[in-house]
SENUTI-925495 format. One record per residue: residue number from 1; residue in one letter; x, y, z of N, C-alpha, C, O in turn. Coordinates in steps of 0.1 Angstrom, whole numbers, plus 5000, padded with zeros to 4 digits. Example, Ala and Ser with C-alpha at 12.3 -4.5 7.8 and 13.67 -1.06 7.14 Angstrom:
2
R  resi  resn  n.east  n.north  n.up  ca.east  ca.north  ca.up  c.east  c.north  c.up  o.east  o.north  o.up
R  1  a  5132  4943  5078  5123  4955  5078  5132  4967  5078  5142  4967  5085;
R  2  s  5128  4978  5071  5137  4989  5071  5129  5000  5079  5134  5011  5080;
This chain:
222
R  resi  resn  n.east  n.north  n.up  ca.east  ca.north  ca.up  c.east  c.north  c.up  o.east  o.north  o.up
R  1  m  4892  5232  4828  4881  5232  4837  4876  5217  4842  4873  5217  4854;
R  2  p  4876  5205  4837  4871  5193  4840  4882  5194  4845  4879  5197  4856;
R  3  a  4902  5195  4843  4911  5190  4851  4917  5192  4862  4925  5185  4868;
R  4  v  4909  5210  4869  4906  5212  4873  4901  5212  4893  4902  5217  4904;
R  5  t  4888  5198  4878  4878  5195  4885  4879  5179  4895  4875  5172  4904;
R  6  h  4888  5181  4883  4890  5161  4889  4897  5164  4901  4892  5158  4911;
R  7  l  4912  5175  4904  4922  5178  4910  4913  5181  4921  4916  5174  4930;
R  8  t  4903  5189  4925  4895  5193  4935  4885  5184  4938  4876  5186  4946;
R  9  q  4884  5171  4931  4878  5157  4937  4887  5151  4942  4885  5147  4953;
R  10  r  4898  5148  4936  4909  5142  4945  4917  5147  4960  4924  5139  4967;
R  11  l  4915  5158  4962  4920  5164  4974  4908  5164  4981  4909  5165  4993;
R  12  v  4894  5162  4976  4881  5162  4983  4882  5149  4994  4879  5148  5005;
R  13  a  4887  5139  4985  4891  5123  4989  4901  5118  4997  4899  5109  5005;
R  14  i  4917  5127  4995  4928  5132  5006  4917  5135  5019  4916  5125  5027;
R  15  v  4913  5143  5021  4905  5151  5034  4896  5138  5041  4892  5136  5053;
R  16  a  4895  5130  5030  4880  5117  5031  4886  5105  5037  4881  5096  5044;
R  17  l  4899  5108  5033  4902  5094  5036  4912  5092  5051  4916  5084  5059;
R  18  s  4914  5108  5048  4923  5108  5060  4919  5108  5074  4926  5103  5083;
R  19  v  4907  5115  5076  4898  5119  5081  4895  5102  5087  4895  5098  5099;
R  20  a  4892  5095  5077  4892  5078  5076  4901  5070  5091  4900  5064  5101;
R  21  f  4913  5077  5080  4923  5065  5086  4927  5075  5100  4931  5066  5109;
R  22  v  4928  5088  5107  4925  5091  5118  4915  5087  5128  4915  5088  5140;
R  23  a  4902  5081  5116  4886  5078  5127  4895  5060  5132  4894  5055  5143;
R  24  m  4900  5055  5123  4905  5039  5125  4915  5043  5134  4917  5033  5142;
R  25  t  4923  5052  5137  4936  5047  5148  4934  5050  5161  4940  5045  5170;
R  26  m  4921  5063  5164  4917  5060  5173  4905  5046  5183  4905  5040  5194;
R  27  a  4896  5047  5169  4893  5028  5167  4900  5017  5172  4896  5008  5179;
R  28  i  4911  5020  5167  4921  5006  5177  4925  5010  5187  4925  5003  5197;
R  29  t  4931  5027  5189  4928  5024  5202  4924  5022  5216  4929  5021  5228;
R  30  a  4908  5023  5206  4900  5019  5218  4893  5002  5218  4886  4997  5227;
R  31  g  4896  4998  5211  4893  4978  5213  4891  4983  5204  4902  4984  5198;
R  32  t  4879  4990  5194  4867  4988  5184  4873  4975  5180  4872  4967  5189;
R  33  f  4878  4972  5172  4884  4968  5162  4889  4944  5170  4887  4933  5165;
R  34  t  4896  4948  5183  4896  4935  5181  4890  4922  5181  4895  4911  5179;
R  35  t  4872  4927  5187  4869  4916  5189  4870  4908  5172  4875  4897  5170;
R  36  l  4864  4914  5164  4861  4916  5149  4877  4906  5138  4878  4896  5130;
R  37  d  4888  4917  5144  4899  4918  5143  4906  4899  5142  4913  4894  5133;
R  38  q  4902  4892  5155  4901  4878  5161  4893  4871  5151  4901  4866  5143;
R  39  q  4881  4870  5148  4869  4864  5142  4882  4858  5130  4889  4847  5128;
R  40  v  4881  4875  5121  4890  4869  5109  4901  4863  5109  4904  4857  5099;
R  41  a  4906  4864  5116  4922  4858  5118  4918  4845  5124  4928  4838  5123;
R  42  l  4908  4839  5130  4906  4820  5134  4897  4817  5120  4893  4805  5117;
R  43  a  4896  4826  5114  4886  4824  5101  4898  4816  5092  4899  4803  5091;
R  44  m  4909  4829  5085  4916  4826  5081  4923  4812  5086  4928  4802  5079;
R  45  h  4922  4814  5100  4937  4799  5104  4928  4784  5103  4933  4773  5103;
R  46  s  4913  4785  5102  4907  4773  5094  4904  4774  5085  4892  4770  5082;
R  47  i  4911  4777  5076  4913  4773  5057  4922  4770  5055  4923  4763  5045;
R  48  w  4939  4773  5069  4950  4770  5057  4952  4765  5059  4950  4761  5070;
R  49  q  4964  4757  5048  4967  4749  5037  4984  4750  5031  4989  4758  5022;
R  50  e  4992  4737  5042  5003  4740  5040  5009  4746  5028  5018  4754  5026;
R  51  s  4999  4739  5021  5004  4737  5003  5016  4747  4996  5025  4747  4988;
R  52  l  5004  4761  5009  5001  4772  4997  5007  4783  5003  5009  4794  5000;
R  53  h  5008  4776  5012  5026  4788  5020  5033  4793  5007  5026  4804  5004;
R  54  r  5038  4793  5003  5054  4794  4990  5045  4804  4982  5050  4815  4980;
R  55  l  5030  4799  4977  5024  4808  4973  5022  4819  4975  5022  4831  4970;
R  56  f  5019  4814  4984  5017  4834  4995  5030  4840  4994  5032  4847  4985;
R  57  q  5038  4839  5000  5051  4837  5000  5051  4848  4989  5048  4860  4990;
R  58  l  5055  4840  4981  5059  4849  4968  5053  4860  4966  5059  4870  4963;
R  59  i  5035  4859  4966  5030  4874  4962  5034  4883  4973  5034  4895  4970;
R  60  a  5038  4879  4990  5040  4895  4997  5050  4893  4993  5056  4893  5004;
R  61  e  5062  4889  4982  5068  4897  4978  5069  4912  4970  5077  4921  4970;
R  62  l  5053  4909  4962  5056  4918  4949  5052  4929  4965  5059  4939  4962;
R  63  g  5044  4932  4981  5044  4941  4983  5061  4944  4994  5060  4950  5005;
R  64  g  5070  4942  4992  5084  4939  5001  5089  4951  5000  5085  4958  4991;
R  65  l  5097  4955  5008  5101  4969  5006  5113  4963  4995  5115  4969  4984;
R  66  e  5115  4960  4995  5131  4953  4984  5123  4954  4972  5125  4964  4965;
R  67  l  5116  4946  4968  5111  4951  4949  5105  4964  4947  5106  4971  4937;
R  68  t  5094  4966  4964  5088  4982  4957  5093  4993  4958  5087  5004  4955;
R  69  t  5109  4993  4965  5118  5002  4962  5129  5003  4949  5134  5013  4944;
R  70  t  5130  4993  4945  5130  4995  4930  5122  4996  4923  5126  4999  4912;
R  71  l  5111  4994  4926  5102  4996  4911  5098  5015  4913  5094  5023  4904;
R  72  m  5100  5018  4927  5104  5031  4927  5111  5039  4919  5109  5047  4911;
R  73  l  5126  5032  4925  5143  5038  4918  5131  5040  4900  5124  5049  4896;
R  74  a  5136  5029  4895  5134  5026  4884  5124  5041  4878  5129  5051  4871;
R  75  l  5111  5039  4882  5101  5051  4881  5103  5065  4879  5098  5073  4872;
R  76  l  5115  5065  4893  5124  5083  4892  5131  5077  4879  5126  5080  4868;
R  77  i  5140  5071  4881  5149  5068  4865  5143  5071  4851  5150  5077  4842;
R  78  y  5128  5067  4850  5125  5070  4836  5120  5079  4839  5130  5087  4838;
R  79  l  5112  5086  4842  5105  5099  4846  5114  5115  4840  5111  5125  4832;
R  80  w  5131  5109  4852  5142  5120  4847  5148  5116  4835  5157  5124  4830;
R  81  r  5146  5103  4828  5157  5107  4819  5144  5108  4808  5147  5110  4797;
R  82  g  5135  5108  4810  5121  5112  4797  5121  5128  4797  5115  5135  4789;
R  83  g  5130  5134  4809  5127  5149  4803  5114  5151  4816  5106  5158  4810;
R  84  f  5109  5148  4828  5097  5147  4831  5106  5152  4846  5100  5149  4857;
R  85  g  5119  5160  4849  5125  5154  4866  5115  5163  4870  5107  5156  4865;
R  86  a  5105  5177  4877  5096  5177  4885  5088  5165  4886  5090  5163  4898;
R  87  d  5080  5155  4881  5072  5149  4883  5082  5137  4888  5076  5127  4892;
R  88  a  5093  5137  4887  5101  5124  4893  5103  5127  4910  5107  5119  4918;
R  89  l  5100  5141  4914  5098  5138  4920  5085  5131  4937  5083  5132  4949;
R  90  v  5077  5125  4921  5063  5119  4931  5065  5110  4938  5058  5107  4947;
R  91  v  5080  5104  4934  5085  5092  4947  5083  5094  4963  5083  5085  4971;
R  92  g  5083  5108  4966  5083  5110  4978  5071  5109  4990  5070  5109  5002;
R  93  a  5061  5108  4973  5048  5100  4983  5052  5083  4986  5046  5080  4996;
R  94  f  5059  5073  4981  5059  5062  4989  5068  5065  4995  5071  5056  5003;
R  95  v  5076  5074  4997  5091  5079  5010  5085  5079  5022  5088  5074  5033;
R  96  g  5072  5089  5015  5065  5104  5027  5056  5083  5036  5056  5079  5047;
R  97  a  5050  5076  5024  5038  5071  5032  5048  5060  5043  5044  5057  5054;
R  98  n  5060  5057  5036  5070  5047  5043  5066  5049  5059  5062  5042  5069;
R  99  a  5072  5062  5056  5081  5075  5067  5064  5074  5081  5062  5075  5093;
R  100  l  5059  5070  5071  5044  5073  5079  5041  5061  5087  5038  5062  5099;
R  101  e  5042  5048  5079  5039  5036  5083  5047  5036  5092  5042  5036  5103;
R  102  v  5061  5035  5093  5069  5031  5106  5068  5045  5116  5076  5044  5126;
R  103  l  5065  5051  5116  5057  5061  5127  5048  5062  5131  5046  5073  5138;
R  104  y  5038  5051  5130  5030  5048  5136  5029  5033  5145  5023  5031  5155;
R  105  k  5038  5024  5137  5039  5018  5142  5052  5016  5157  5054  5005  5163;
R  106  t  5056  5027  5158  5071  5029  5167  5053  5035  5179  5049  5027  5187;
R  107  l  5048  5047  5177  5039  5048  5185  5031  5044  5187  5028  5045  5199;
R  108  l  5020  5036  5180  5012  5030  5184  5014  5016  5188  5021  5008  5181;
R  109  y  5006  5013  5200  5008  4999  5203  4996  4992  5199  4985  4996  5201;
R  110  h  4998  4983  5194  4990  4977  5185  4999  4959  5179  5003  4956  5168;
R  111  p  5000  4952  5192  5005  4941  5186  5001  4936  5173  4991  4941  5167;
R  112  g  5009  4922  5164  5002  4916  5149  4992  4908  5165  4988  4910  5177;
R  113  p  4992  4896  5150  4988  4880  5156  4995  4874  5160  5006  4876  5156;
R  114  p  4994  4866  5171  5000  4857  5180  5002  4846  5173  4993  4840  5168;
R  115  r  5019  4842  5173  5023  4830  5170  5017  4823  5169  5020  4815  5160;
R  116  s  5005  4821  5176  5001  4808  5172  4994  4803  5157  4993  4793  5151;
R  117  l  4990  4819  5153  4984  4820  5141  4987  4823  5133  4979  4822  5123;
R  118  y  4999  4827  5132  5012  4832  5125  5018  4824  5119  5022  4813  5123;
R  119  h  5019  4831  5106  5021  4815  5090  5034  4830  5090  5033  4842  5095;
R  120  s  5052  4822  5080  5066  4828  5078  5059  4838  5061  5053  4833  5052;
R  121  d  5065  4854  5065  5060  4858  5055  5070  4855  5038  5074  4845  5034;
R  122  g  5071  4864  5035  5078  4858  5026  5094  4863  5026  5097  4875  5028;
R  123  p  5104  4854  5024  5118  4867  5026  5123  4883  5026  5123  4888  5014;
R  124  s  5126  4889  5034  5128  4908  5030  5136  4913  5047  5140  4906  5056;
R  125  l  5137  4928  5046  5149  4926  5053  5135  4927  5067  5135  4919  5076;
R  126  t  5130  4932  5065  5117  4927  5073  5116  4923  5084  5115  4929  5095;
R  127  e  5115  4907  5078  5116  4899  5080  5131  4899  5095  5132  4899  5107;
R  128  a  5135  4900  5088  5153  4905  5093  5149  4907  5105  5150  4899  5114;
R  129  v  5145  4916  5106  5148  4929  5113  5138  4919  5123  5144  4914  5132;
R  130  d  5130  4917  5124  5119  4902  5134  5111  4898  5128  5102  4901  5121;
R  131  a  5118  4882  5135  5118  4872  5126  5108  4863  5135  5103  4852  5132;
R  132  t  5106  4872  5150  5093  4866  5157  5072  4866  5150  5062  4858  5151;
R  133  g  5074  4879  5144  5062  4880  5143  5055  4890  5155  5043  4894  5156;
R  134  q  5066  4892  5163  5050  4902  5171  5058  4913  5168  5070  4915  5168;
R  135  f  5049  4919  5166  5060  4937  5162  5039  4943  5163  5028  4938  5163;
R  136  n  5045  4957  5163  5028  4963  5164  5027  4964  5144  5034  4966  5134;
R  137  s  5017  4960  5148  5015  4959  5132  5003  4969  5123  4997  4966  5113;
R  138  f  5001  4986  5134  4990  4985  5124  4999  5001  5119  5005  5009  5127;
R  139  p  4996  5003  5101  4984  4999  5093  4995  4988  5088  5002  4985  5097;
R  140  s  4998  4982  5078  5003  4970  5074  5013  4977  5058  5010  4982  5048;
R  141  g  5023  4975  5063  5033  4980  5053  5029  4976  5040  5022  4980  5030;
R  142  h  5036  4965  5044  5031  4959  5024  5015  4959  5015  5012  4956  5003;
R  143  m  5007  4965  5026  4989  4972  5018  4996  4983  5015  4997  4983  5003;
R  144  v  5004  4997  5022  5009  5004  5017  5018  5007  5007  5015  5016  4999;
R  145  r  5025  5004  5005  5034  5001  4993  5033  4993  4981  5039  4992  4970;
R  146  t  5021  4987  4986  5015  4977  4968  5003  4991  4965  5001  4994  4953;
R  147  v  4997  4999  4976  4990  5007  4969  4995  5015  4963  4992  5015  4951;
R  148  v  5005  5027  4970  5011  5038  4965  5023  5033  4953  5025  5043  4946;
R  149  v  5032  5020  4949  5038  5014  4935  5023  5013  4925  5019  5021  4917;
R  150  y  5018  5002  4929  5012  4994  4919  5000  5005  4915  5001  5008  4903;
R  151  g  4989  5012  4921  4986  5028  4914  5000  5032  4914  5007  5022  4911;
R  152  l  5004  5038  4916  5007  5050  4911  5020  5042  4894  5023  5051  4886;
R  153  l  5023  5032  4891  5023  5025  4882  5013  5025  4873  5017  5026  4862;
R  154  a  5000  5024  4873  4992  5025  4867  4986  5039  4861  4988  5043  4849;
R  155  f  4981  5043  4868  4981  5064  4865  4995  5066  4852  4993  5071  4841;
R  156  v  5009  5060  4857  5018  5067  4845  5014  5054  4832  5009  5056  4821;
R  157  i  5019  5043  4839  5017  5040  4819  5006  5042  4812  5005  5040  4800;
R  158  r  4993  5047  4821  4979  5049  4814  4984  5062  4805  4984  5061  4793;
R  159  r  4988  5072  4810  4987  5085  4802  5009  5086  4792  5013  5092  4782;
R  160  l  5014  5076  4801  5021  5073  4785  5031  5065  4777  5041  5066  4770;
R  161  s  5021  5055  4783  5022  5040  4771  5019  5044  4760  5011  5053  4760;
R  162  v  5025  5040  4748  5021  5038  4734  5013  5029  4731  5006  5029  4721;
R  163  s  5013  5022  4739  5007  5008  4743  4992  5008  4745  4988  5011  4756;
R  164  p  4982  5005  4731  4964  5006  4734  4965  4991  4748  4962  4992  4760;
R  165  a  4968  4984  4742  4966  4969  4754  4973  4972  4768  4966  4969  4778;
R  166  a  4988  4978  4770  4993  4979  4784  4981  4993  4787  4976  4990  4798;
R  167  r  4977  5004  4782  4964  5017  4791  4956  5001  4792  4963  4993  4798;
R  168  s  4949  4999  4789  4933  4992  4789  4939  4981  4801  4938  4987  4812;
R  169  l  4944  4972  4802  4952  4962  4815  4956  4967  4828  4951  4964  4839;
R  170  v  4966  4976  4825  4972  4981  4836  4961  4987  4846  4962  4979  4855;
R  171  i  4956  4992  4847  4947  4992  4862  4944  4979  4869  4948  4975  4880;
R  172  p  4933  4973  4861  4928  4960  4864  4940  4951  4869  4941  4949  4881;
R  173  v  4949  4947  4860  4965  4944  4867  4966  4949  4884  4967  4940  4892;
R  174  a  4964  4966  4887  4967  4969  4895  4961  4964  4907  4966  4959  4917;
R  175  i  4948  4967  4904  4935  4965  4914  4941  4949  4912  4945  4951  4900;
R  176  v  4942  4939  4913  4942  4928  4908  4957  4921  4923  4959  4911  4929;
R  177  i  4963  4933  4922  4981  4926  4932  4972  4933  4950  4971  4929  4962;
R  178  i  4966  4945  4942  4961  4951  4960  4949  4939  4962  4952  4932  4972;
R  179  v  4938  4935  4955  4935  4926  4963  4944  4915  4971  4945  4912  4982;
R  180  a  4952  4909  4957  4960  4896  4964  4969  4895  4977  4974  4885  4982;
R  181  m  4970  4917  4981  4980  4917  4993  4969  4917  5002  4971  4912  5012;
R  182  a  4958  4922  5000  4951  4921  5014  4946  4911  5016  4941  4910  5028;
R  183  f  4945  4897  5007  4939  4883  5013  4955  4879  5020  4955  4871  5029;
R  184  d  4966  4885  5014  4976  4873  5015  4974  4879  5031  4965  4876  5037;
R  185  r  4983  4887  5035  4983  4899  5044  4974  4893  5062  4976  4895  5073;
R  186  l  4960  4882  5052  4949  4874  5061  4955  4865  5064  4961  4862  5075;
R  187  y  4954  4860  5054  4958  4844  5048  4967  4840  5054  4965  4828  5057;
R  188  l  4977  4844  5057  4995  4843  5064  4992  4849  5078  5001  4845  5085;
R  189  n  4985  4855  5083  4978  4859  5095  4989  4865  5097  4995  4857  5104;
R  190  v  4999  4877  5095  5006  4882  5096  5003  4900  5098  5010  4910  5098;
R  191  h  4990  4898  5098  4984  4909  5103  4968  4912  5102  4960  4904  5096;
R  192  w  4962  4923  5109  4947  4924  5116  4943  4928  5103  4950  4936  5096;
R  193  e  4936  4926  5101  4925  4927  5092  4919  4944  5095  4911  4950  5088;
R  194  s  4924  4951  5106  4923  4966  5102  4936  4971  5108  4937  4979  5117;
R  195  d  4947  4963  5100  4960  4965  5102  4960  4967  5083  4967  4973  5076;
R  196  v  4950  4960  5082  4947  4960  5059  4945  4971  5057  4950  4981  5051;
R  197  i  4932  4969  5065  4928  4981  5065  4932  5002  5064  4930  5011  5057;
R  198  g  4938  5001  5075  4947  5009  5078  4959  5012  5060  4963  5022  5053;
R  199  g  4960  4998  5058  4968  5007  5047  4966  5011  5035  4972  5018  5028;
R  200  l  4953  5004  5032  4941  5006  5023  4946  5020  5030  4957  5023  5030;
R  201  l  4934  5029  5037  4936  5042  5034  4950  5047  5033  4954  5050  5021;
R  202  l  4961  5049  5046  4969  5053  5040  4982  5049  5027  4994  5052  5025;
R  203  g  4977  5045  5023  4985  5038  5009  4974  5047  5001  4979  5054  4993;
R  204  g  4960  5048  5001  4948  5058  4993  4956  5069  4989  4960  5070  4977;
R  205  i  4958  5082  5005  4962  5091  5007  4970  5097  5000  4968  5107  4993;
R  206  a  4984  5085  5002  4999  5090  4991  4991  5083  4977  4992  5091  4968;
R  207  l  4988  5077  4974  4984  5075  4960  4979  5090  4951  4985  5098  4945;
R  208  l  4967  5090  4954  4955  5104  4955  4970  5117  4952  4972  5123  4942;
R  209  s  4976  5120  4964  4980  5128  4964  4996  5130  4957  5003  5140  4957;
R  210  a  5001  5117  4952  5004  5114  4943  5004  5116  4924  5012  5118  4915;
R  211  t  4993  5116  4925  4987  5120  4911  4984  5139  4910  4986  5149  4903;
R  212  v  4976  5134  4925  4975  5156  4923  4989  5163  4918  4989  5173  4911;
R  213  w  5000  5155  4924  5013  5162  4919  5011  5162  4904  5009  5171  4895;
R  214  l  5012  5151  4904  5018  5144  4888  5004  5156  4881  5007  5168  4881;
R  215  d  4991  5154  4876  4982  5162  4873  4981  5175  4877  4970  5181  4876;
R  216  r  4994  5182  4883  4988  5197  4888  4993  5210  4879  5000  5207  4869;
R  217  p  4989  5225  4883  4988  5230  4865  4997  5228  4861  5003  5217  4864;
R  218  r  5002  5240  4850  5012  5239  4844  5015  5247  4838  5005  5250  4831;
R  219  k  5028  5256  4835  5025  5268  4834  5029  5266  4816  5038  5258  4812;
R  220  a  5022  5272  4807  5022  5272  4796  5032  5270  4788  5027  5279  4782;
R  221  d  5042  5268  4782  5055  5266  4775  5060  5284  4769  5052  5292  4773;
R  222  n  5065  5287  4766  5072  5299  4758  5070  5294  4739  5074  5301  4730;
Protein backbone atom coordinates (compact mmCIF):
# COMPACT_ATOMS: atom_id res chain seq x y z
CA UNK A 1 0.00 0.00 0.00
CA UNK A 2 2.76 2.58 0.78
CA UNK A 3 4.31 1.94 -2.65
CA UNK A 4 0.96 2.64 -4.34
CA UNK A 5 0.60 5.83 -2.28
CA UNK A 6 4.06 7.03 -3.33
CA UNK A 7 3.25 6.35 -6.97
CA UNK A 8 0.00 8.29 -6.66
CA UNK A 9 1.87 11.22 -5.13
CA UNK A 10 4.31 11.22 -8.01
CA UNK A 11 1.51 11.09 -10.57
CA UNK A 12 -0.11 14.09 -8.87
CA UNK A 13 3.25 15.87 -8.92
CA UNK A 14 3.61 15.15 -12.66
CA UNK A 15 0.21 16.72 -13.31
CA UNK A 16 1.10 19.75 -11.16
CA UNK A 17 4.44 20.27 -12.92
CA UNK A 18 2.78 19.87 -16.31
CA UNK A 19 0.22 22.54 -15.46
CA UNK A 20 3.03 24.81 -14.22
CA UNK A 21 5.01 24.23 -17.42
CA UNK A 22 2.05 25.09 -19.64
CA UNK A 23 1.34 28.17 -17.50
CA UNK A 24 5.00 29.16 -17.81
CA UNK A 25 4.80 28.85 -21.58
CA UNK A 26 1.72 31.07 -21.69
CA UNK A 27 3.35 33.63 -19.40
CA UNK A 28 6.46 33.79 -21.59
CA UNK A 29 4.33 34.18 -24.72
CA UNK A 30 2.55 37.07 -22.99
CA UNK A 31 5.86 38.71 -22.04
CA UNK A 32 5.27 38.37 -18.30
CA UNK A 33 8.86 37.35 -17.58
CA UNK A 34 10.59 39.83 -19.89
CA UNK A 35 11.48 42.43 -17.28
CA UNK A 36 12.63 39.91 -14.69
CA UNK A 37 14.64 38.01 -17.31
CA UNK A 38 16.47 41.17 -18.29
CA UNK A 39 17.12 42.19 -14.69
CA UNK A 40 18.63 38.81 -13.82
CA UNK A 41 20.74 38.81 -16.99
CA UNK A 42 22.12 42.28 -16.25
CA UNK A 43 22.85 41.29 -12.64
CA UNK A 44 24.80 38.24 -13.80
CA UNK A 45 26.65 40.32 -16.37
CA UNK A 46 27.69 42.77 -13.65
CA UNK A 47 29.45 40.05 -11.62
CA UNK A 48 31.15 38.42 -14.61
CA UNK A 49 34.78 37.41 -14.14
CA UNK A 50 36.69 36.34 -17.24
CA UNK A 51 38.99 34.20 -15.09
CA UNK A 52 36.04 31.94 -14.22
CA UNK A 53 34.92 31.44 -17.81
CA UNK A 54 36.70 28.13 -18.29
CA UNK A 55 35.30 26.75 -15.02
CA UNK A 56 31.73 27.49 -16.06
CA UNK A 57 32.33 26.07 -19.52
CA UNK A 58 33.41 22.84 -17.82
CA UNK A 59 30.27 22.86 -15.66
CA UNK A 60 28.23 23.29 -18.82
CA UNK A 61 29.70 20.07 -20.18
CA UNK A 62 27.88 18.14 -17.43
CA UNK A 63 24.60 18.97 -19.15
CA UNK A 64 25.87 18.76 -22.70
CA UNK A 65 24.18 16.45 -25.16
CA UNK A 66 27.32 14.35 -25.59
CA UNK A 67 27.98 13.47 -21.94
CA UNK A 68 24.34 13.05 -20.93
CA UNK A 69 23.64 10.79 -23.91
CA UNK A 70 26.69 8.70 -23.03
CA UNK A 71 25.52 8.36 -19.42
CA UNK A 72 22.04 7.29 -20.53
CA UNK A 73 23.47 4.71 -22.92
CA UNK A 74 25.61 3.39 -20.07
CA UNK A 75 22.51 3.15 -17.86
CA UNK A 76 20.62 1.37 -20.62
CA UNK A 77 23.39 -1.21 -21.03
CA UNK A 78 23.79 -1.66 -17.27
CA UNK A 79 20.08 -2.32 -16.69
CA UNK A 80 19.77 -4.56 -19.75
CA UNK A 81 22.79 -6.68 -18.88
CA UNK A 82 21.70 -6.80 -15.24
CA UNK A 83 18.46 -8.52 -16.16
CA UNK A 84 16.30 -5.41 -15.91
CA UNK A 85 15.26 -5.43 -19.55
CA UNK A 86 11.94 -3.62 -19.16
CA UNK A 87 13.44 -1.13 -16.72
CA UNK A 88 16.07 -0.22 -19.32
CA UNK A 89 13.27 1.42 -21.30
CA UNK A 90 13.36 4.19 -18.70
CA UNK A 91 15.91 6.00 -20.87
CA UNK A 92 12.92 6.84 -23.06
CA UNK A 93 12.19 9.63 -20.57
CA UNK A 94 15.49 11.22 -21.58
CA UNK A 95 14.71 10.89 -25.28
CA UNK A 96 11.20 12.24 -24.82
CA UNK A 97 12.35 15.22 -22.77
CA UNK A 98 14.92 16.15 -25.40
CA UNK A 99 12.31 15.82 -28.15
CA UNK A 100 9.93 18.14 -26.31
CA UNK A 101 12.72 20.65 -25.71
CA UNK A 102 13.53 20.74 -29.43
CA UNK A 103 9.83 21.01 -30.31
CA UNK A 104 9.34 23.97 -27.97
CA UNK A 105 12.40 25.75 -29.33
CA UNK A 106 11.11 25.19 -32.85
CA UNK A 107 7.58 26.45 -32.23
CA UNK A 108 7.94 29.08 -29.49
CA UNK A 109 9.56 32.34 -30.50
CA UNK A 110 11.68 33.29 -27.50
CA UNK A 111 15.19 34.52 -28.43
CA UNK A 112 17.94 34.03 -25.87
CA UNK A 113 19.97 36.81 -24.24
CA UNK A 114 21.58 39.30 -26.67
CA UNK A 115 25.11 38.81 -27.93
CA UNK A 116 26.28 41.73 -25.78
CA UNK A 117 25.58 39.69 -22.63
CA UNK A 118 26.26 36.19 -23.93
CA UNK A 119 29.45 34.29 -23.04
CA UNK A 120 30.45 31.24 -25.04
CA UNK A 121 29.21 27.91 -23.71
CA UNK A 122 31.20 24.74 -23.32
CA UNK A 123 32.17 22.99 -26.61
CA UNK A 124 29.24 20.91 -27.83
CA UNK A 125 27.26 19.86 -30.87
CA UNK A 126 24.66 22.50 -30.10
CA UNK A 127 27.34 25.19 -30.06
CA UNK A 128 28.60 23.98 -33.44
CA UNK A 129 25.11 24.22 -34.90
CA UNK A 130 24.54 27.75 -33.61
CA UNK A 131 27.70 29.57 -32.60
CA UNK A 132 26.02 32.98 -32.48
CA UNK A 133 24.12 32.38 -29.23
CA UNK A 134 20.93 33.62 -30.94
CA UNK A 135 18.25 30.95 -30.79
CA UNK A 136 14.85 30.24 -29.32
CA UNK A 137 15.89 29.45 -25.80
CA UNK A 138 12.88 28.12 -23.89
CA UNK A 139 13.37 25.75 -22.15
CA UNK A 140 17.05 25.28 -21.33
CA UNK A 141 18.15 21.96 -22.81
CA UNK A 142 21.13 21.74 -20.46
CA UNK A 143 18.76 22.14 -17.53
CA UNK A 144 16.34 19.52 -18.81
CA UNK A 145 19.09 16.97 -19.40
CA UNK A 146 20.80 17.67 -16.07
CA UNK A 147 17.63 17.10 -14.06
CA UNK A 148 16.67 13.93 -15.93
CA UNK A 149 20.09 12.32 -16.18
CA UNK A 150 21.57 13.00 -12.75
CA UNK A 151 18.23 12.65 -11.00
CA UNK A 152 17.64 9.28 -12.68
CA UNK A 153 21.17 8.07 -11.98
CA UNK A 154 20.75 9.04 -8.34
CA UNK A 155 17.46 7.14 -8.17
CA UNK A 156 18.95 3.97 -9.68
CA UNK A 157 22.19 4.09 -7.66
CA UNK A 158 20.27 4.59 -4.43
CA UNK A 159 18.17 1.52 -5.24
CA UNK A 160 20.84 -0.83 -6.60
CA UNK A 161 24.22 0.15 -5.17
CA UNK A 162 25.73 -2.17 -2.56
CA UNK A 163 27.75 0.72 -1.13
CA UNK A 164 26.08 2.56 1.79
CA UNK A 165 28.30 5.58 1.10
CA UNK A 166 27.18 5.75 -2.52
CA UNK A 167 23.52 5.45 -1.53
CA UNK A 168 23.82 8.25 1.01
CA UNK A 169 25.85 10.64 -1.16
CA UNK A 170 24.30 10.22 -4.57
CA UNK A 171 21.22 12.41 -4.01
CA UNK A 172 23.17 15.36 -2.50
CA UNK A 173 25.66 15.12 -5.36
CA UNK A 174 22.84 15.17 -7.93
CA UNK A 175 21.30 18.22 -6.24
CA UNK A 176 24.64 20.05 -6.26
CA UNK A 177 25.06 19.34 -9.98
CA UNK A 178 21.54 20.57 -10.77
CA UNK A 179 21.98 23.78 -8.75
CA UNK A 180 25.41 24.39 -10.29
CA UNK A 181 23.95 23.97 -13.78
CA UNK A 182 21.13 26.42 -13.05
CA UNK A 183 23.64 29.04 -11.93
CA UNK A 184 25.92 28.22 -14.86
CA UNK A 185 23.16 28.91 -17.41
CA UNK A 186 22.57 32.31 -15.85
CA UNK A 187 26.20 33.22 -15.20
CA UNK A 188 27.18 32.54 -18.83
CA UNK A 189 24.02 34.39 -19.92
CA UNK A 190 23.24 31.69 -22.45
CA UNK A 191 19.69 31.49 -21.09
CA UNK A 192 17.14 33.70 -19.43
CA UNK A 193 16.05 32.86 -15.93
CA UNK A 194 12.65 31.80 -17.30
CA UNK A 195 14.41 29.28 -19.56
CA UNK A 196 16.11 27.74 -16.53
CA UNK A 197 12.82 27.47 -14.64
CA UNK A 198 11.20 25.91 -17.71
CA UNK A 199 14.05 23.40 -17.95
CA UNK A 200 13.64 22.48 -14.30
CA UNK A 201 9.91 21.93 -14.79
CA UNK A 202 10.23 19.85 -17.96
CA UNK A 203 13.15 17.89 -16.50
CA UNK A 204 11.15 17.27 -13.34
CA UNK A 205 8.20 15.93 -15.34
CA UNK A 206 10.45 13.52 -17.23
CA UNK A 207 12.31 12.44 -14.10
CA UNK A 208 9.15 11.71 -12.12
CA UNK A 209 7.72 9.82 -15.10
CA UNK A 210 10.88 7.73 -15.19
CA UNK A 211 10.64 6.87 -11.49
CA UNK A 212 6.98 5.93 -11.90
CA UNK A 213 8.02 3.47 -14.60
CA UNK A 214 10.77 1.99 -12.42
CA UNK A 215 8.41 1.65 -9.45
CA UNK A 216 5.46 0.35 -11.47
CA UNK A 217 3.52 -2.57 -9.94
CA UNK A 218 5.13 -5.90 -10.81
CA UNK A 219 3.57 -9.29 -11.29
CA UNK A 220 4.60 -11.77 -8.64
CA UNK A 221 7.17 -14.32 -9.85
CA UNK A 222 6.04 -17.90 -9.94
